[in-house]
Backbone as CSV, one residue per row, in Angstrom:
resi,resn,N_x,N_y,N_z,CA_x,CA_y,CA_z,C_x,C_y,C_z
1,MET,38.103,214.649,47.382,36.811,214.052,47.091,36.731,213.679,45.622
2,THR,36.082,212.597,45.350,36.005,212.135,43.978,34.720,212.582,43.297
3,LYS,33.735,212.933,44.080,32.456,213.297,43.519,32.505,214.675,42.877
4,LYS,31.744,214.876,41.835,31.642,216.184,41.228,30.654,217.032,42.014
5,SER,30.866,218.350,41.981,29.949,219.246,42.656,28.553,219.107,42.061
6,THR,27.542,219.217,42.900,26.172,219.119,42.416,25.683,220.446,41.849
7,VAL,26.438,221.525,42.075,26.109,222.824,41.512,26.982,223.030,40.287
8,GLU,26.359,223.335,39.177,27.113,223.489,37.927,28.037,224.705,38.008
9,LYS,29.287,224.515,37.674,30.273,225.583,37.712,29.956,226.625,36.639
10,PRO,29.780,227.892,37.027,29.487,228.934,36.032,30.659,229.103,35.060
11,LYS,30.341,229.229,33.802,31.378,229.409,32.787,31.544,230.884,32.452
12,PHE,32.780,231.259,32.181,33.018,232.642,31.793,32.606,232.837,30.337
13,THR,31.827,233.884,30.108,31.430,234.253,28.752,31.642,235.756,28.582
14,LEU,31.715,236.183,27.348,31.897,237.610,27.083,30.735,238.437,27.611
15,ALA,29.580,237.816,27.776,28.414,238.538,28.297,28.669,239.066,29.703
16,LEU,29.567,238.420,30.440,29.872,238.871,31.796,30.655,240.181,31.811
17,LEU,31.162,240.591,30.645,31.896,241.858,30.551,30.998,243.029,30.150
18,HIS,29.690,242.791,30.091,28.749,243.862,29.763,28.874,244.984,30.800
19,PRO,28.755,246.224,30.378,28.903,247.353,31.311,28.046,247.267,32.575
20,LYS,26.897,246.579,32.518,26.045,246.506,33.708,26.682,245.677,34.824
21,TYR,27.749,244.920,34.477,28.446,244.125,35.489,29.775,244.738,35.925
22,TRP,30.118,245.880,35.340,31.404,246.477,35.652,31.537,246.811,37.141
23,GLY,30.438,247.213,37.767,30.480,247.541,39.182,30.877,246.347,40.039
24,VAL,30.362,245.167,39.669,30.695,243.942,40.399,32.170,243.612,40.226
25,TRP,32.636,243.652,38.977,34.044,243.341,38.706,34.978,244.329,39.413
26,PHE,34.611,245.611,39.371,35.455,246.621,40.009,35.481,246.412,41.520
27,GLY,34.309,246.181,42.116,34.221,246.015,43.562,35.026,244.833,44.067
28,PHE,34.853,243.682,43.422,35.594,242.500,43.855,37.069,242.585,43.484
29,GLY,37.354,243.243,42.360,38.752,243.434,41.982,39.483,244.290,42.998
30,LEU,38.816,245.352,43.456,39.407,246.227,44.462,39.589,245.475,45.784
31,LEU,38.573,244.682,46.154,38.669,243.901,47.391,39.831,242.914,47.319
32,ALA,39.962,242.228,46.182,41.050,241.263,46.011,42.406,241.953,46.102
33,LEU,42.515,243.138,45.512,43.772,243.885,45.550,44.125,244.298,46.979
34,ILE,43.136,244.815,47.701,43.366,245.286,49.068,43.811,244.150,49.981
35,VAL,43.057,243.016,49.941,43.375,241.936,50.890,44.708,241.262,50.564
36,ASN,45.141,241.340,49.315,46.405,240.696,48.956,47.615,241.600,49.146
37,LEU,47.395,242.904,49.142,48.515,243.825,49.285,48.794,244.191,50.740
38,LEU,47.761,244.243,51.564,47.920,244.749,52.923,48.107,243.620,53.936
39,PRO,48.849,243.873,55.000,48.999,242.879,56.067,47.696,242.716,56.836
40,TYR,47.563,241.576,57.490,46.310,241.257,58.189,45.974,242.304,59.244
41,ALA,46.967,242.785,59.984,46.711,243.766,61.046,46.042,245.020,60.500
42,VAL,46.451,245.454,59.314,45.852,246.631,58.685,44.446,246.296,58.189
43,LEU,44.294,245.121,57.604,42.976,244.689,57.134,41.983,244.626,58.290
44,TYR,42.452,244.169,59.431,41.608,244.080,60.627,41.093,245.462,61.022
45,ARG,41.955,246.442,61.028,41.540,247.797,61.391,40.588,248.385,60.355
46,ILE,40.856,248.120,59.085,39.979,248.623,58.022,38.583,248.011,58.155
47,GLY,38.538,246.685,58.330,37.255,245.998,58.418,36.413,246.493,59.573
48,ARG,37.027,246.611,60.723,36.286,247.061,61.897,35.900,248.534,61.787
49,GLY,36.709,249.297,61.084,36.351,250.693,60.831,35.129,250.794,59.927
50,ILE,35.067,249.927,58.925,33.892,249.884,58.044,32.645,249.558,58.863
51,GLY,32.792,248.599,59.791,31.661,248.227,60.630,31.189,249.361,61.523
52,LYS,32.132,250.133,62.058,31.768,251.279,62.905,30.986,252.313,62.100
53,LEU,31.407,252.540,60.861,30.660,253.455,59.991,29.284,252.893,59.666
54,GLY,29.232,251.557,59.543,27.967,250.908,59.240,26.918,251.115,60.314
55,MET,27.339,251.298,61.549,26.396,251.564,62.636,25.630,252.863,62.383
56,LYS,26.325,253.840,61.819,25.684,255.134,61.567,24.734,255.068,60.367
57,ALA,25.086,254.242,59.400,24.259,254.140,58.191,23.113,253.145,58.352
58,GLY,23.309,252.149,59.211,22.302,251.096,59.343,21.573,251.130,60.661
59,LYS,20.884,252.215,60.934,20.180,252.373,62.210,19.161,251.267,62.455
60,SER,18.490,250.823,61.402,17.475,249.788,61.578,18.110,248.472,62.020
61,ARG,19.302,248.184,61.508,19.988,246.945,61.901,20.556,247.044,63.312
62,VAL,20.926,248.249,63.715,21.356,248.453,65.098,20.200,248.120,66.033
63,LYS,19.019,248.554,65.654,17.822,248.288,66.447,17.544,246.791,66.538
64,VAL,17.724,246.072,65.414,17.497,244.622,65.400,18.495,243.915,66.312
65,ALA,19.776,244.268,66.191,20.801,243.637,67.016,20.543,243.884,68.494
66,ARG,20.196,245.121,68.821,19.917,245.468,70.220,18.718,244.673,70.743
67,ARG,17.682,244.566,69.925,16.477,243.843,70.352,16.747,242.351,70.501
68,ASN,17.524,241.784,69.597,17.888,240.367,69.718,18.600,240.091,71.039
69,LEU,19.513,240.967,71.393,20.259,240.788,72.639,19.363,240.975,73.856
70,GLU,18.388,241.877,73.764,17.419,242.056,74.852,16.607,240.777,75.056
71,LEU,16.197,240.174,73.946,15.388,238.961,74.014,16.209,237.755,74.480
72,ALA,17.413,237.640,73.951,18.247,236.480,74.254,18.860,236.547,75.652
73,PHE,19.239,237.771,76.067,19.927,237.942,77.358,19.244,239.054,78.164
74,PRO,18.039,238.803,78.649,17.297,239.859,79.350,17.980,240.365,80.620
75,ASP,18.862,239.578,81.204,19.540,239.984,82.438,20.863,240.703,82.185
76,MET,21.222,240.834,80.930,22.481,241.510,80.610,22.365,243.006,80.911
77,GLU,23.390,243.584,81.499,23.390,245.011,81.791,23.337,245.820,80.501
78,GLN,22.641,246.955,80.549,22.459,247.785,79.363,23.795,248.207,78.754
79,ALA,24.740,248.581,79.598,26.050,249.014,79.098,26.756,247.881,78.370
80,LYS,26.667,246.675,78.917,27.270,245.511,78.287,26.612,245.216,76.953
81,ARG,25.299,245.367,76.905,24.552,245.109,75.670,24.972,246.092,74.582
82,GLU,25.092,247.363,74.936,25.495,248.374,73.954,26.915,248.122,73.467
83,GLU,27.758,247.677,74.368,29.136,247.345,73.996,29.158,246.188,73.005
84,MET,28.286,245.198,73.233,28.240,244.050,72.342,27.674,244.423,70.973
85,VAL,26.680,245.315,70.946,26.123,245.774,69.670,27.210,246.445,68.837
86,GLU,27.977,247.317,69.459,29.052,248.003,68.732,30.102,247.012,68.241
87,GLU,30.482,246.082,69.107,31.469,245.079,68.725,30.943,244.210,67.588
88,ASN,29.652,243.901,67.622,29.036,243.092,66.579,29.075,243.807,65.234
89,PHE,28.857,245.100,65.236,28.910,245.855,63.992,30.337,245.945,63.460
90,LYS,31.295,246.096,64.352,32.688,246.111,63.916,33.047,244.777,63.254
91,ASN,32.569,243.702,63.835,32.831,242.385,63.258,32.070,242.170,61.953
92,THR,30.931,242.841,61.817,30.184,242.769,60.558,30.974,243.437,59.441
93,GLY,31.608,244.555,59.746,32.477,245.195,58.759,33.668,244.322,58.427
94,MET,34.215,243.681,59.443,35.346,242.776,59.239,34.946,241.598,58.366
95,ALA,33.657,241.230,58.382,33.183,240.101,57.573,33.429,240.341,56.087
96,LEU,33.356,241.598,55.649,33.652,241.912,54.246,35.100,241.585,53.932
97,ILE,36.001,241.999,54.815,37.417,241.705,54.627,37.666,240.205,54.690
98,GLU,37.005,239.522,55.612,37.182,238.074,55.752,36.680,237.317,54.533
99,THR,35.638,237.840,53.902,35.187,237.235,52.640,36.257,237.388,51.571
100,GLY,36.855,238.568,51.496,37.942,238.783,50.539,39.124,237.880,50.818
101,ILE,39.475,237.718,52.089,40.560,236.817,52.476,40.251,235.392,52.030
102,THR,39.035,234.956,52.293,38.633,233.582,51.954,38.653,233.343,50.458
103,TRP,38.120,234.259,49.710,37.958,234.056,48.269,39.225,234.329,47.471
104,PHE,40.109,235.185,47.984,41.220,235.648,47.153,42.616,235.375,47.693
105,TRP,42.757,234.955,48.950,44.088,234.629,49.444,44.553,233.288,48.924
106,PRO,45.845,233.162,48.595,46.393,231.846,48.253,46.394,230.961,49.499
107,THR,46.395,229.659,49.283,46.304,228.724,50.407,47.454,228.876,51.385
108,TRP,48.672,229.107,50.899,49.824,229.212,51.798,49.653,230.347,52.799
109,ARG,49.047,231.444,52.355,48.838,232.579,53.264,47.633,232.318,54.175
110,PHE,46.605,231.714,53.623,45.399,231.425,54.389,45.710,230.526,55.588
111,LYS,46.591,229.558,55.376,46.953,228.624,56.455,47.530,229.339,57.672
112,ARG,48.169,230.462,57.442,48.853,231.168,58.532,47.898,231.712,59.591
113,ILE,46.642,231.907,59.239,45.704,232.486,60.209,44.810,231.424,60.850
114,LEU,45.117,230.146,60.608,44.291,229.071,61.152,44.953,228.400,62.346
115,VAL,44.118,228.010,63.291,44.552,227.183,64.413,43.599,225.999,64.476
116,ALA,44.107,224.815,64.126,43.275,223.605,64.193,43.210,223.175,65.652
117,LYS,42.271,223.738,66.374,42.218,223.527,67.817,41.747,222.115,68.171
118,ASP,40.756,221.617,67.445,40.271,220.261,67.704,39.446,219.785,66.515
119,VAL,40.036,218.957,65.689,39.314,218.397,64.532,39.454,216.876,64.484
120,GLU,39.905,216.290,65.590,40.164,214.849,65.601,38.911,214.018,65.368
121,GLU,37.766,214.524,65.839,36.525,213.776,65.646,36.199,213.618,64.164
122,LEU,36.371,214.686,63.406,36.111,214.611,61.966,37.093,213.666,61.281
123,LYS,38.343,213.682,61.719,39.330,212.773,61.131,38.971,211.321,61.417
124,ARG,38.506,211.064,62.636,38.120,209.697,63.007,36.941,209.227,62.165
125,LEU,35.939,210.076,62.036,34.754,209.719,61.253,35.098,209.559,59.780
126,ASP,36.047,210.363,59.310,36.492,210.264,57.921,37.147,208.906,57.665
127,GLN,37.963,208.469,58.600,38.617,207.158,58.476,37.606,206.015,58.487
128,GLU,36.520,206.215,59.223,35.470,205.194,59.283,34.546,205.227,58.064
129,GLY,34.669,206.281,57.257,33.798,206.433,56.093,32.385,206.838,56.467
130,LYS,32.259,207.480,57.623,30.948,207.889,58.140,30.585,209.279,57.649
131,GLY,29.400,209.420,57.103,28.935,210.730,56.690,28.702,211.624,57.892
132,VAL,28.885,212.931,57.708,28.785,213.869,58.825,27.933,215.074,58.446
133,LEU,27.009,215.406,59.339,26.288,216.671,59.255,27.031,217.626,60.172
134,LEU,27.840,218.501,59.577,28.674,219.421,60.353,27.874,220.694,60.597
135,CYS,27.333,220.810,61.801,26.437,221.909,62.144,27.223,223.112,62.668
136,CYS,27.305,224.135,61.860,27.971,225.374,62.247,26.910,226.447,62.491
137,VAL,27.343,227.663,62.743,26.410,228.758,62.980,26.751,229.925,62.059
138,HIS,25.832,230.895,62.011,26.052,232.075,61.180,27.008,233.045,61.868
139,ALA,28.230,232.578,62.076,29.276,233.484,62.541,29.577,234.451,61.401
140,LEU,29.984,235.653,61.752,30.254,236.643,60.716,31.455,236.269,59.868
141,ASN,32.305,235.372,60.394,33.456,234.887,59.626,33.196,233.499,59.036
142,LEU,31.940,233.197,58.741,31.568,231.870,58.255,32.320,231.473,56.989
143,GLU,32.578,232.425,56.109,33.298,232.115,54.871,34.680,231.523,55.191
144,ILE,35.356,232.125,56.160,36.671,231.619,56.550,36.559,230.217,57.129
145,THR,35.560,229.985,57.983,35.388,228.675,58.610,35.218,227.579,57.568
146,ALA,34.386,227.825,56.577,34.124,226.810,55.557,35.387,226.463,54.776
147,ARG,36.128,227.476,54.346,37.355,227.183,53.612,38.390,226.519,54.515
148,ALA,38.408,226.918,55.791,39.395,226.371,56.720,39.302,224.853,56.812
149,PHE,38.091,224.314,56.882,37.947,222.864,56.950,38.516,222.208,55.693
150,GLY,38.339,222.870,54.537,38.915,222.348,53.307,40.426,222.378,53.331
151,VAL,40.995,223.481,53.795,42.444,223.617,53.894,43.029,222.560,54.825
152,LEU,42.285,222.195,55.863,42.738,221.193,56.820,42.511,219.762,56.330
153,GLY,42.081,219.613,55.080,41.859,218.293,54.503,40.541,217.673,54.895
154,LEU,39.607,218.497,55.381,38.297,218.011,55.815,37.215,218.694,54.984
155,GLN,37.352,218.540,53.683,36.448,219.197,52.749,35.002,218.732,52.949
156,GLY,34.090,219.602,52.542,32.681,219.245,52.658,31.850,219.884,51.573
157,TYR,30.575,219.625,51.637,29.606,220.209,50.707,28.879,221.350,51.410
158,GLY,28.914,222.524,50.818,28.199,223.664,51.374,26.810,223.769,50.769
159,VAL,25.840,224.073,51.620,24.471,224.297,51.127,24.448,225.671,50.475
160,TYR,24.080,225.715,49.210,24.385,226.877,48.367,23.141,227.509,47.742
161,ARG,23.153,228.829,47.766,22.117,229.608,47.083,22.792,230.472,46.027
162,PRO,22.608,230.163,44.753,23.260,230.946,43.692,22.816,232.406,43.711
163,HIS,23.696,233.295,43.296,23.381,234.712,43.236,22.694,235.029,41.908
164,SER,21.769,235.969,41.941,21.014,236.311,40.731,21.851,237.081,39.714
165,ASN,22.910,237.761,40.180,23.792,238.488,39.268,24.843,237.511,38.738
166,PRO,24.880,237.253,37.436,25.795,236.231,36.912,27.284,236.517,37.135
167,ALA,27.687,237.783,37.139,29.088,238.114,37.402,29.421,237.825,38.867
168,TYR,28.526,238.223,39.756,28.707,237.941,41.177,28.744,236.436,41.404
169,GLU,27.851,235.698,40.735,27.793,234.250,40.892,29.081,233.584,40.408
170,PHE,29.649,234.089,39.321,30.907,233.546,38.791,32.013,233.640,39.840
171,ILE,32.076,234.791,40.501,33.115,235.015,41.517,32.799,234.232,42.791
172,GLN,31.542,234.279,43.210,31.140,233.613,44.447,31.369,232.111,44.389
173,TYR,31.013,231.488,43.282,31.186,230.039,43.148,32.656,229.657,43.331
174,ARG,33.528,230.392,42.657,34.956,230.069,42.753,35.499,230.351,44.152
175,GLY,34.966,231.363,44.800,35.413,231.660,46.141,35.032,230.585,47.143
176,ARG,33.884,229.961,46.938,33.372,228.979,47.901,33.706,227.532,47.555
177,SER,34.314,227.308,46.444,34.616,225.921,46.050,36.123,225.688,45.969
178,GLN,36.862,226.294,46.900,38.313,226.122,46.932,38.711,224.997,47.882
179,ASN,39.927,224.517,47.697,40.525,223.513,48.586,39.647,222.279,48.752
180,GLY,38.959,221.914,47.680,38.193,220.672,47.698,36.754,220.806,48.137
181,ASN,36.350,221.966,48.662,34.953,222.141,49.042,34.069,222.148,47.804
182,GLN,32.864,221.607,47.960,31.913,221.550,46.860,30.573,222.091,47.327
183,LEU,29.631,222.194,46.406,28.374,222.875,46.686,27.178,222.035,46.281
184,VAL,26.106,222.169,47.063,24.855,221.491,46.753,23.731,222.509,46.917
185,TYR,22.788,222.510,45.992,21.687,223.473,46.053,20.905,223.328,47.348
186,ARG,20.529,224.447,47.931,19.892,224.429,49.247,18.528,223.753,49.250
187,ARG,17.910,223.594,48.111,16.609,222.918,48.057,16.731,221.449,47.617
188,ASP,17.941,221.016,47.345,18.144,219.639,46.875,18.397,218.709,48.062
189,ILE,17.335,218.427,48.800,17.438,217.613,50.010,17.937,216.202,49.681
190,LYS,17.468,215.645,48.587,17.868,214.285,48.221,19.384,214.203,48.017
191,GLN,19.948,215.207,47.379,21.388,215.196,47.149,22.162,215.371,48.456
192,MET,21.624,216.187,49.359,22.270,216.353,50.662,22.342,215.013,51.388
193,ILE,21.244,214.287,51.359,21.193,212.972,52.015,22.163,212.010,51.343
194,ARG,22.209,212.045,50.015,23.092,211.157,49.258,24.559,211.434,49.590
195,VAL,24.889,212.717,49.728,26.259,213.109,50.077,26.691,212.439,51.373
196,MET,25.840,212.491,52.386,26.219,211.935,53.689,26.155,210.411,53.708
197,ARG,25.236,209.842,52.970,25.197,208.382,52.872,26.453,207.846,52.206
198,ASP,27.053,208.680,51.362,28.294,208.285,50.686,29.540,208.588,51.530
199,GLY,29.330,208.960,52.790,30.465,209.165,53.687,31.098,210.533,53.622
200,GLU,30.408,211.512,53.041,30.967,212.862,52.930,30.430,213.757,54.047
201,ARG,30.947,214.988,54.104,30.504,215.972,55.087,29.609,217.014,54.425
202,LEU,28.558,217.408,55.140,27.670,218.467,54.682,27.686,219.588,55.714
203,PHE,28.064,220.791,55.280,28.015,221.955,56.162,26.562,222.422,56.276
204,TYR,26.084,222.570,57.504,24.676,222.914,57.701,24.561,223.952,58.815
205,LEU,23.643,224.908,58.640,23.475,226.006,59.592,22.058,226.002,60.149
206,PRO,21.845,225.453,61.351,20.494,225.322,61.896,20.086,226.444,62.844
207,ASP,20.793,227.578,62.818,20.622,228.569,63.882,19.731,229.751,63.568
208,HIS,19.273,229.911,62.320,18.437,231.056,61.970,16.949,230.707,61.952
209,ASP,16.149,231.745,61.881,14.696,231.607,61.721,14.417,231.545,60.224
210,TYR,14.077,230.337,59.735,13.846,230.148,58.304,12.365,230.174,57.946
211,GLY,11.523,230.591,58.880,10.096,230.631,58.609,9.378,229.395,59.133
212,ARG,8.081,229.412,59.043,7.228,228.394,59.666,7.347,227.017,59.018
213,ASN,7.645,226.952,57.724,7.692,225.668,57.025,8.824,224.793,57.556
214,LYS,8.501,223.555,57.901,9.477,222.593,58.442,10.221,223.175,59.646
215,SER,9.463,223.775,60.542,10.030,224.348,61.756,9.146,224.033,62.950
216,VAL,9.741,224.135,64.134,9.014,223.993,65.395,9.419,225.161,66.290
217,PHE,8.701,225.314,67.404,8.968,226.431,68.299,9.502,225.894,69.628
218,VAL,10.770,226.149,69.859,11.466,225.620,71.028,12.374,226.706,71.612
219,PRO,12.894,226.502,72.830,13.744,227.526,73.442,15.047,227.771,72.674
220,PHE,15.417,229.046,72.624,16.714,229.454,72.087,17.166,230.650,72.899
221,PHE,18.168,230.459,73.725,18.543,231.411,74.757,17.299,231.673,75.624
222,ALA,16.935,232.924,75.900,15.848,233.185,76.850,14.458,233.160,76.219
223,VAL,14.395,233.017,74.917,13.097,232.975,74.230,12.612,231.529,74.169
224,GLU,11.450,231.268,74.751,10.951,229.900,74.879,10.329,229.349,73.598
225,ASP,9.930,230.237,72.689,9.239,229.780,71.479,9.915,230.326,70.220
226,ALA,11.182,230.030,70.074,11.940,230.486,68.906,11.716,229.533,67.735
227,CYS,11.353,230.078,66.598,11.127,229.268,65.395,12.454,228.631,64.973
228,THR,12.467,227.296,64.933,13.713,226.558,64.708,13.503,225.468,63.663
229,THR,14.418,225.372,62.727,14.283,224.401,61.646,14.330,222.954,62.143
230,THR,13.560,222.094,61.481,13.620,220.652,61.757,14.525,219.955,60.744
231,GLY,15.216,220.756,59.936,16.072,220.191,58.900,17.164,219.287,59.442
232,THR,17.687,219.627,60.613,18.747,218.813,61.203,18.274,217.384,61.421
233,SER,17.112,217.232,62.042,16.606,215.885,62.334,16.213,215.148,61.060
234,ILE,15.667,215.856,60.088,15.285,215.226,58.825,16.512,214.664,58.111
235,LEU,17.555,215.484,58.014,18.777,215.054,57.332,19.487,213.940,58.094
236,ALA,19.534,214.074,59.416,20.250,213.086,60.219,19.541,211.735,60.222
237,TYR,18.230,211.746,60.360,17.466,210.504,60.434,17.501,209.741,59.109
238,THR,17.369,210.481,58.011,17.303,209.829,56.704,18.662,209.382,56.177
239,SER,19.730,210.035,56.609,21.061,209.690,56.086,21.860,208.795,57.028
240,LYS,21.381,208.659,58.286,22.099,207.858,59.302,23.518,208.370,59.518
241,CYS,23.668,209.690,59.489,24.995,210.301,59.591,25.354,210.619,61.042
242,ALA,26.604,211.006,61.233,27.031,211.564,62.517,26.678,213.050,62.519
243,ILE,26.420,213.594,63.712,26.118,215.017,63.849,27.239,215.639,64.679
244,VAL,27.924,216.608,64.084,29.076,217.213,64.765,28.931,218.735,64.743
245,PRO,28.842,219.380,65.912,28.849,220.848,65.950,30.254,221.360,65.608
246,GLY,30.310,222.440,64.842,31.608,222.987,64.459,31.630,224.501,64.533
247,SER,32.827,225.075,64.634,32.947,226.528,64.690,34.339,226.968,64.248
248,GLY,34.462,228.291,64.000,35.753,228.838,63.584,35.894,230.294,63.950
249,PHE,35.771,230.617,65.224,35.812,232.012,65.650,37.231,232.577,65.697
250,ARG,37.326,233.880,65.525,38.601,234.586,65.580,38.988,234.855,67.038
251,ASN,40.221,234.563,67.393,40.664,234.808,68.762,41.339,236.178,68.884
252,ALA,41.823,236.489,70.074,42.408,237.807,70.333,43.685,238.057,69.546
253,GLN,44.324,237.008,69.066,45.557,237.134,68.285,45.287,237.232,66.782
254,GLY,44.012,237.262,66.389,43.678,237.344,64.976,43.783,236.024,64.250
255,LYS,43.793,234.923,64.993,43.797,233.587,64.397,42.393,232.993,64.501
256,TYR,42.076,232.088,63.608,40.746,231.484,63.585,40.825,230.055,64.114
257,GLU,40.187,229.839,65.262,40.264,228.555,65.948,39.203,227.607,65.385
258,ILE,39.652,226.590,64.681,38.751,225.649,64.021,38.487,224.469,64.946
259,ILE,37.214,224.287,65.260,36.822,223.258,66.217,35.711,222.392,65.631
260,ALA,35.865,221.080,65.785,34.792,220.131,65.489,34.563,219.343,66.774
261,ASP,33.440,219.573,67.415,33.162,218.924,68.697,32.892,217.432,68.526
262,LYS,32.700,216.754,69.640,32.364,215.332,69.598,30.992,215.143,68.964
263,SER,30.816,214.038,68.260,29.532,213.761,67.618,28.456,213.579,68.678
264,ILE,27.245,214.049,68.381,26.175,214.067,69.379,24.988,213.187,69.004
265,GLU,25.118,212.398,67.923,23.937,211.666,67.444,23.503,210.534,68.361
266,ALA,24.395,210.062,69.246,24.043,208.939,70.116,22.836,209.256,70.990
267,ASP,22.763,210.488,71.500,21.654,210.887,72.367,20.656,211.797,71.659
268,TYR,20.831,211.974,70.383,19.969,212.882,69.623,18.609,212.232,69.376
269,PRO,17.505,212.885,69.757,16.164,212.293,69.594,15.658,212.399,68.153
270,HIS,16.179,211.565,67.279,15.900,211.660,65.847,14.418,211.682,65.495
271,LYS,13.613,210.895,66.169,12.217,210.703,65.762,11.260,211.728,66.362
272,ASP,11.759,212.585,67.230,10.937,213.628,67.845,11.470,214.973,67.384
273,GLU,10.810,215.569,66.380,11.338,216.783,65.764,11.465,217.946,66.747
274,LYS,10.507,218.073,67.633,10.551,219.188,68.584,11.684,218.990,69.595
275,ALA,11.783,217.790,70.126,12.860,217.505,71.083,14.222,217.624,70.405
276,ALA,14.295,217.186,69.143,15.556,217.250,68.401,15.984,218.702,68.166
277,ALA,15.029,219.556,67.826,15.345,220.972,67.594,15.819,221.640,68.881
278,ALA,15.162,221.331,69.993,15.567,221.893,71.283,16.956,221.392,71.675
279,TYR,17.207,220.125,71.409,18.503,219.509,71.704,19.606,220.191,70.899
280,MET,19.355,220.418,69.616,20.347,221.066,68.759,20.583,222.506,69.180
281,ASN,19.514,223.189,69.590,19.659,224.584,70.003,20.603,224.744,71.187
282,LYS,20.613,223.765,72.074,21.519,223.838,73.218,22.978,223.839,72.751
283,TYR,23.277,223.045,71.743,24.639,223.020,71.205,24.937,224.290,70.416
284,VAL,23.932,224.793,69.705,24.112,226.051,68.975,24.429,227.178,69.954
285,GLU,23.721,227.208,71.070,23.984,228.219,72.087,25.426,228.127,72.595
286,GLU,25.874,226.910,72.861,27.245,226.714,73.347,28.262,227.238,72.345
287,ILE,28.008,226.981,71.066,28.927,227.464,70.031,28.939,228.989,69.994
288,ILE,27.759,229.608,69.971,27.668,231.065,69.893,28.352,231.729,71.087
289,LEU,28.200,231.130,72.267,28.765,231.720,73.475,30.293,231.662,73.518
290,ARG,30.908,230.947,72.578,32.369,230.984,72.481,32.842,232.368,72.064
291,ALA,32.037,233.061,71.279,32.366,234.422,70.836,31.066,235.094,70.393
292,PRO,30.179,235.418,71.328,28.845,235.928,70.971,28.865,237.202,70.134
293,GLU,29.918,238.003,70.288,30.008,239.243,69.515,30.303,238.976,68.044
294,GLN,30.625,237.723,67.692,30.930,237.382,66.303,29.778,236.650,65.613
295,TRP,28.633,236.541,66.305,27.474,235.897,65.678,26.606,236.959,65.001
296,MET,25.756,236.558,64.078,24.971,237.482,63.265,23.708,237.941,64.003
297,TRP,23.885,238.853,64.942,22.736,239.379,65.688,21.901,240.343,64.853
298,LEU,22.381,240.719,63.686,21.639,241.646,62.836,20.462,240.983,62.130
299,HIS,20.419,239.657,62.180,19.316,238.893,61.601,18.165,238.832,62.606
300,LYS,16.934,238.944,62.133,15.760,238.879,63.014,15.495,237.424,63.412
301,ARG,16.254,236.964,64.389,16.182,235.561,64.801,14.824,235.160,65.361
302,TYR,14.096,236.111,65.931,12.840,235.783,66.605,11.629,236.394,65.891
303,LYS,11.675,236.449,64.568,10.617,237.143,63.826,9.339,236.323,63.659
304,THR,9.446,234.994,63.536,8.270,234.158,63.293,7.638,233.768,64.618
305,MET,6.340,234.031,64.752,5.634,233.785,65.996,4.893,232.446,65.956
306,GLU,4.862,231.777,67.092,4.136,230.500,67.170,2.648,230.715,66.968
307,ASP,2.125,231.789,67.509,0.723,232.149,67.328,0.577,232.804,65.959
308,GLU,-0.066,232.117,65.037,-0.183,232.608,63.663,-0.999,233.887,63.545
309,SER,-1.765,234.206,64.561,-2.558,235.435,64.518,-1.693,236.669,64.792
310,LEU,-0.479,236.437,65.312,0.426,237.546,65.595,1.258,237.890,64.364
311,GLU,1.448,239.147,64.135,2.193,239.626,62.970,3.640,239.159,63.016
312,LYS,4.146,238.707,61.885,5.536,238.329,61.795,6.431,239.530,62.072
313,GLY,7.403,239.347,62.938,8.315,240.434,63.266,7.789,241.391,64.331
314,ILE,6.703,241.009,64.990,6.100,241.915,65.980,7.047,242.203,67.151
315,ARG,7.945,241.265,67.430,8.896,241.480,68.527,9.860,242.628,68.242
316,TYR,9.942,243.029,66.972,10.890,244.083,66.593,10.216,245.416,66.349
317,LYS,8.930,245.499,66.631,8.205,246.758,66.428,8.588,247.786,67.489
């Protein structure tokens, strides 16, 4: 890509070596050392072990994950639901290791864990110079997915929220801007639109509950009134881009299958925000169901209620 990142690259200064940041440097330094010294099979066991311990420490998040699954899959057997909650926590622990892999592995090693299962649609659109809204989901291995597209020569712009800790931000920026990927501030809608009008790709995540602002209430799995962002339709309509669902879940062999589905904008109801959100949710569901145990069920997906008189998060009481 020829364009410069819209997020200013943090500069290293001696102030970042202040003792109050030593914990950040030590933590990430240790993570970088571990992921680079140990084989993937060992890292996999460590990550999932961390997640299993996390179940004992994070009882409130266990409750959230269990409740999300009850709401989303009311017909699921209780034993199956409990199995999925445990598996989800193991994958949450693995997410820490996967972040270390993404941020600190050299490209030659990173390539070894990727399987480009289907990215031809993105290549075709790239040749046409068509901007793309690449709609992914909050998979627990999202960091790997984003870098993977860059490694495969399909770099994009990530919607970015800077960290308040400057040492953490210094490391995070470099971790997320590898292999040609760039960053755009999450509130800079104009720049997001400009990126796609210029024929670039924008990574976008339309699957969480972002609150009532610029949202509608449409079905998401078994919940008929799930608060869903209208950002997808706003970005797509204003930029005239292609809309492509994407994913990068880990398979049973420990490889990450990178998929970019066929573009869906031809039938996408751009001018009807509610219909557009419901339409997008159907594709989000399909993506999540490829590996539901790897999606972020620990997030309160159904916290915002359509009835404003109802307390936010009442479904989790």
